[in-house]
C-alpha positions, 0 to 999 in steps of 0.5 A: 490487513484490517482494512482489507479483511474488515472493510474491503472484502465484506463490501465486495462480498455484497456483489457475490462470492465470485467477484471476491474470489476473482478480485483477490486472486487477481490482486495478489497475482498481479502484484506477484507478477509485477515483483517478478518483472520489476527488480526488487530493491532491498534497501538494507542489502543494496549493492554498495558497489553501485557508483552514483548516489543519484542512480541509487536514489532513483532505484529506491524511488522507483521501488517505493513508488511502484509499491504505493500504486496499489494502495492508491488504487484501493483508496480510489476504488473505496471512494467509488463504492456505494458506501460513503464511509469506506473511502475515508476509512481506507484512506486513514488506514493507508495514511497511518502506514504511509507516515512512517514509511515516508519518514524512513524513505526521507531518512535513507536518502539523507544518509545517502548524502542527498540534501534534506530538501531534495530528500523531502521532495523525493519522499513526498513524490513517492507518496503523491503517486498514491493520490494519482492512483486513487484518482485513476481508480476512482474514475475507472470504477465510477465509469463502470459500476458493475466492476466495483466489487471486483475492484474492492476485492482486487484492492484487498488482495493487493494490500494483503500481498503487500502486508504478508510479502513486504511489511511483516518480514521487514518489520520482523528483522533485527530481533524485533519479532515481538514488538512488531507482532504487538504493533501489528495486533494493536494496529488491527484493533485500532482499525477495527474500532475505526471501522466500527466508528466509520461504518 
């Protein structure tokens, strides 16, 4: 959230208000469309009647991988912008969020009786898709410079959607509303200081 509002949107705004509006609008609505077209998988409430651990693990991997693609795109677009410090800042922000996410994916797979080695590799794959998406985003934006503000705003919109639709509701479950809120505010502050330091 911090990376989107303190870094991506202000940089996109240098290209004018219209790219910000169009980019954020497209970023949020394309994620919304993807979620409607691609079945959402709630790990906690996943249908326990499904037979075959491999099938379940595959669905989880697909869901997490699709979730990570817009984050990777935002890193690539940030590196392609004129501001050399924006890329590392966004990469750090997303990396800080991805570390516990990857750990949880690995732990979930181990609980599903998948070997630790395989769980590690699967969790690694779900994260590595961001590298592929980042490279794709970087070269796509580098080829057509004028769409950089749109790309930055698109990345911001996609990340805002993920935060509000997925991360905040998931973190507030099981009575953790207060601790999740404190962690969210602390995360904003950390990223604010990183933003000041990098930019």
